[in-house]
C-alpha positions in Angstrom: -31.5 -145.5 -60.6 -32.2 -147.1 -57.3 -35.2 -146.9 -55.0 -34.3 -147.1 -51.3 -37.1 -147.4 -48.7 -36.2 -145.9 -45.3 -39.8 -146.0 -43.9 -39.0 -148.9 -41.6 -36.5 -146.8 -39.6 -39.2 -144.1 -38.9 -37.7 -140.7 -37.8 -34.1 -142.0 -37.4 -33.3 -142.2 -41.1 -30.5 -139.6 -41.4 -27.6 -142.0 -40.8 -29.0 -144.6 -43.2 -29.7 -141.9 -45.8 -26.1 -140.7 -45.6 -24.8 -144.3 -45.8 -27.0 -145.1 -48.8 -25.9 -141.9 -50.7 -22.2 -142.7 -50.1 -22.2 -146.4 -50.5 -25.3 -147.6 -52.4 -25.2 -145.0 -55.2 -22.5 -144.8 -57.9 -21.2 -141.4 -58.9 -23.7 -139.9 -61.3 -26.5 -142.3 -60.2 -29.9 -141.1 -59.0 -31.6 -142.5 -56.0 -35.2 -142.3 -54.9 -35.6 -142.4 -51.2 -38.8 -142.9 -49.3 -39.1 -142.0 -45.6 -41.8 -141.5 -43.1 -42.4 -138.0 -41.9 -43.5 -137.9 -38.3 -41.8 -134.6 -37.5 -41.6 -132.2 -40.5 -38.2 -130.9 -39.4 -36.9 -134.1 -40.8 -37.7 -132.9 -44.3 -35.1 -130.1 -43.9 -32.6 -132.4 -42.2 -32.8 -134.8 -45.2 -31.9 -131.9 -47.4 -29.0 -131.0 -45.1 -27.8 -134.6 -45.2 -27.9 -134.6 -49.0 -25.9 -131.4 -49.1 -23.3 -132.7 -46.6 -22.7 -135.7 -48.8 -21.9 -133.4 -51.8 -25.0 -134.8 -53.6 -27.7 -132.9 -55.5 -31.3 -132.8 -54.2 -33.3 -133.0 -57.4 -36.8 -133.3 -56.0 -38.6 -133.4 -52.6 -42.3 -134.1 -52.3 -44.9 -135.5 -50.1 -46.0 -138.9 -51.4 -49.1 -139.5 -49.3 -50.3 -138.7 -45.7 -47.1 -139.8 -44.0 -44.4 -140.6 -46.6 -42.0 -138.2 -48.2 -39.9 -138.9 -51.3 -36.6 -137.3 -52.3 -34.7 -137.7 -55.5 -30.9 -137.5 -55.1 -28.1 -137.5 -57.6 -24.7 -138.5 -56.2 -22.1 -136.1 -57.6 -18.8 -137.2 -55.9 
C-alpha cells in the first residue's frame, strides 16, 4: 500500500493521478491518494481517471475542509 499526496498540485492533479496509478502502483496494490478539492467536479473527474486506468475505486471521502482521499486498487 502506498500513500501519494497530490495536494501540492492543487486542482491539476488528474495527469499525476493517472501516472501514479499506472507507474507507482504494482498490479494488485492499493494506493491512497490525497488531493485538494477547490472545485467539486474534480471528485467525479478523479473517479473517471481511475476507471480509465482500469483500476478499482475502493473508497472516496472528504478528509477535512479541503482535502479529499480516494483509495484505489490497480487491477491491470
